[in-house]
C-alpha positions as CSV (number, residue, x, y, z in Angstrom):
1,M,61.7,25.2,-52.1
2,P,59.5,22.5,-53.8
3,R,57.6,23.6,-56.9
4,V,54.1,22.1,-56.9
5,K,51.1,22.1,-59.3
6,I,47.7,23.3,-58.0
7,K,44.7,22.1,-59.9
8,L,41.4,24.0,-59.5
9,F,38.0,22.7,-60.2
10,A,34.4,24.0,-60.8
11,N,33.8,27.5,-59.5
12,L,37.3,27.8,-58.2
13,R,38.6,27.4,-61.8
14,E,36.1,30.1,-62.9
15,I,37.1,32.5,-60.2
16,A,40.8,32.2,-60.9
17,G,40.4,32.0,-64.7
18,V,42.9,29.1,-64.9
19,K,42.6,25.3,-64.4
20,E,46.1,24.9,-62.9
21,D,49.2,26.8,-61.9
22,F,52.5,26.3,-60.1
23,V,53.7,27.7,-56.8
24,E,56.7,27.1,-54.6
25,A,55.9,26.1,-51.0
26,E,57.1,23.9,-48.2
27,T,53.6,23.0,-46.8
28,L,50.1,22.6,-48.1
29,E,49.0,25.7,-46.2
30,E,51.8,27.7,-47.7
31,A,50.9,26.5,-51.2
32,L,47.3,27.6,-50.7
33,R,48.5,31.1,-49.5
34,E,50.7,31.4,-52.5
35,I,47.9,30.6,-55.0
36,I,45.8,33.2,-53.2
37,K,48.6,35.8,-53.8
38,K,48.3,35.0,-57.5
39,Y,44.5,34.9,-57.5
40,P,43.2,37.0,-54.6
41,A,39.5,36.3,-55.4
42,L,40.1,32.7,-54.3
43,E,40.7,33.8,-50.7
44,E,37.0,34.1,-49.8
45,K,36.5,30.5,-51.1
46,I,39.6,28.9,-49.5
47,F,40.1,30.9,-46.3
48,P,36.8,32.7,-45.5
49,D,37.2,34.6,-42.2
50,G,40.8,33.6,-42.1
51,E,40.1,29.9,-41.5
52,L,40.2,27.0,-44.0
53,N,36.9,26.3,-45.6
54,K,36.2,22.8,-44.2
55,S,33.7,22.0,-47.1
56,L,36.6,22.0,-49.6
57,N,38.1,18.7,-50.7
58,I,41.9,19.3,-50.8
59,M,44.2,16.5,-51.9
60,V,47.9,16.1,-52.4
61,N,48.7,13.4,-54.9
62,G,45.2,12.0,-54.6
63,I,45.2,11.8,-50.8
64,H,43.2,14.1,-48.4
65,S,45.8,16.1,-46.5
66,E,46.2,18.4,-43.5
67,L,47.4,22.0,-43.9
68,Q,50.7,21.0,-42.2
69,K,51.5,18.4,-44.9
70,E,55.1,18.8,-46.2
71,L,55.3,19.1,-49.9
72,R,57.9,17.6,-52.3
73,E,59.0,18.7,-55.7
74,G,56.4,17.8,-58.3
75,D,53.5,17.2,-55.9
76,E,50.0,17.9,-57.3
77,I,47.4,19.6,-55.2
78,A,43.8,19.4,-56.2
79,I,41.1,21.7,-54.8
80,F,37.5,20.7,-55.2
81,P,34.5,22.8,-54.0
82,P,31.8,21.0,-52.2
83,V,29.5,18.8,-54.4
84,A,25.8,19.6,-54.1
85,G,23.3,16.9,-54.5
86,G,19.7,16.9,-55.3
């Protein structure tokens, strides 16, 4: 199973208490579920009500990706919360 890096930003980083971690997963969705197993407080931000939070920006190797995206060894997943303007 591929080992991938997950990078957290802004309040997601604060909630987890880490800026990055590694998980083993075949798909993007599986990787997100695995990081939630490690840091359960992230669940309400990533999968509120059991559905993916559409306001998150989630990228694999710098490209916006669907949950079904198949991962490869060494991929980097970045999760950004929505950016508020003013």
